[in-house]
C-alpha positions, 0 to 999 in steps of 0.5 A: 459560494460553492461550485458543483464538481460539474462546474470544474471538471467533466468525465473524460470520454474516449476509447484506446486500443489495448494493443497500444498499451503495456503493464505500465500504461494500463491503470485498474483498480488493482494496480492503483495503490491505496491511501492516495499512493498513486500506482504500480505496474499492472499484473495484466492487460484486459482481454477486450479489444478497447478500454477507457482512455485518459491523457496526461494531467487527468485524475484518476479515481478507483470507483468501487468498493473496497477500493475507494481512497485510490487516486492518481494524477496522471503523468502520462497517456494510457488507458484504464478499466471501467471502475476507474473514473477519469476526471479532466479539468475545464478550462480555467481550472488548475488540473492539480487543484482538481486532483487535491479536490478529489483527493479530500477525505470529504470527497471519498466519504461523499462517494461512499455515501452516495454509492449504489450497489450491495455486493461491490458498491460503486460510485453514483457518477451523477451524484458525484458530479453534485459534490460541492467544491469551493469557488476559488480564483485560479490563482488561489487554486494554483497556491493550494495546489503548490502548497500541497504539491511541495508535500507530495514531491518530498513523499515521492522523493523519499519513496524513490530513494527507498526503492533504489535502496531496496534494489541495492539490497535485493541485488546483492541478496540474489548475487550472494544467494541465488546467482553465486551460492556456495556449492558446500552449502547444505539444503534444508527447510525454512524451519532451519532458518527461523521460527514460524509463528501463527496468530489469533483473534480475540473474540469480538464478543468482548469489546474489552479485548480491544483498546486504543493503545495496547498490544499492536495487533496486525491483520492482512487488511493492514498491509493491504492498506499500508504497503510500507516495508516496516510496521509498528501497528495496525488499525486495532490493538488488543488488550492483555486480557485479549491477548491472554484469551487468544491464541495470538503470540507476541513477536519481537522486533525484526519478525517478518510478517507474512500473510498466509491467506487472502492473499498470500505473500504480503510481507513486512517487518515488525518495527517493535513487539507486535501480534497478528491474526490467524491470516499470518505465518510469520517467521522469527529468524534465527540470530544468526540469520537476521531479519534482512536475509529472512526478508528477502528469502521469503520474497524469493520463495513466494512462488514456491510458497503459493504452489504449495498452498491448498484450499478451495475458496481461498489458497492458504499456506499451513504452518507445517507447509511453511516449515517445510518450504526448501531452503539452502542454509548459508554459512554464518559468515556470509549471513553476517556480511549480507545483514551488515550490508543491509542494516544501514539501508533498512535503517534509512528506509524505516526513517524515510517510511516514518517521514512519509507518514508524518507528511501524509498526515500533514497533507491530509490535515491541511487539504480540508482546511485549505478547501474550505477556506479556514486557512486563507491563501490569498495573501500567500506569496508562492 
């Protein structure tokens, strides 16, 4: 037997004054992370006097394309935009179980299929409540939630460790190169530190240019979906034929991928040889400069780069603009010291990101099996 979603939850109602919120307690589609990744700090607060309220243990789901598959289990009270749906478990329903019902890809597929609108489709709130969910006892709900929560807690722990490692590396960068730079260092440009490389897109008219396993090809969309620091491939690979018939360039592991438009400033480090589309101005650091320094240099220089961009519809930084970004050129000894410090930190971050990808895959594979009853939890003793 199946329930409807309306049998286990309801849309939360209520308003909260914007003046009672800050960047950490306001949630919008923009600061919800993709692929069920939780939330980050909001860039700004809304201008209206009041906004939608939510409570701890509510489930927040982004309800506008292209921001589907964004979900967060609330860990505090706060406020959110109207493009975020707030679900509240009814009495006798485990709120964490509700979270996993809504985190199932089947739910997101259903929401997209029943969405309304052409330019920016939104999920149909009435149709969403018609979504079918399994009829499970409260005990079994708790068991399912418990199994999946263990995986999510490990992912969260790994993420917290990586944030700490990132803070260490960034703090040392700021100390060496921003707060206390050597006054004898010479002024120069980004081109003195590395080689700026553009990308290209093989013609979509030739399906043979795109294959399942070929040369990794990265687009800004890939970095918008996967917020990892390190990347090995994107959604699509290109064939050698596609590569040879495009302006794409092969770049070695350690290259810093930097999106140059729509938006400017997605940054990731290549784990292996990759190519990109033309939405990047990536940087291959000079051997003495190293990936760690270049990665944090670009993060630090982002406001300058954005200020050098031009364009009416979409701002873009050109190749010549990237090459001319002002830079101080540190001595080789200091660069070596910094990269030596960062190497074990970066290696650990890459390991933990890979583990999180595996754990996410396991969770997402288990989720529909647990919900459908394919895996029977009634005899599991947690």
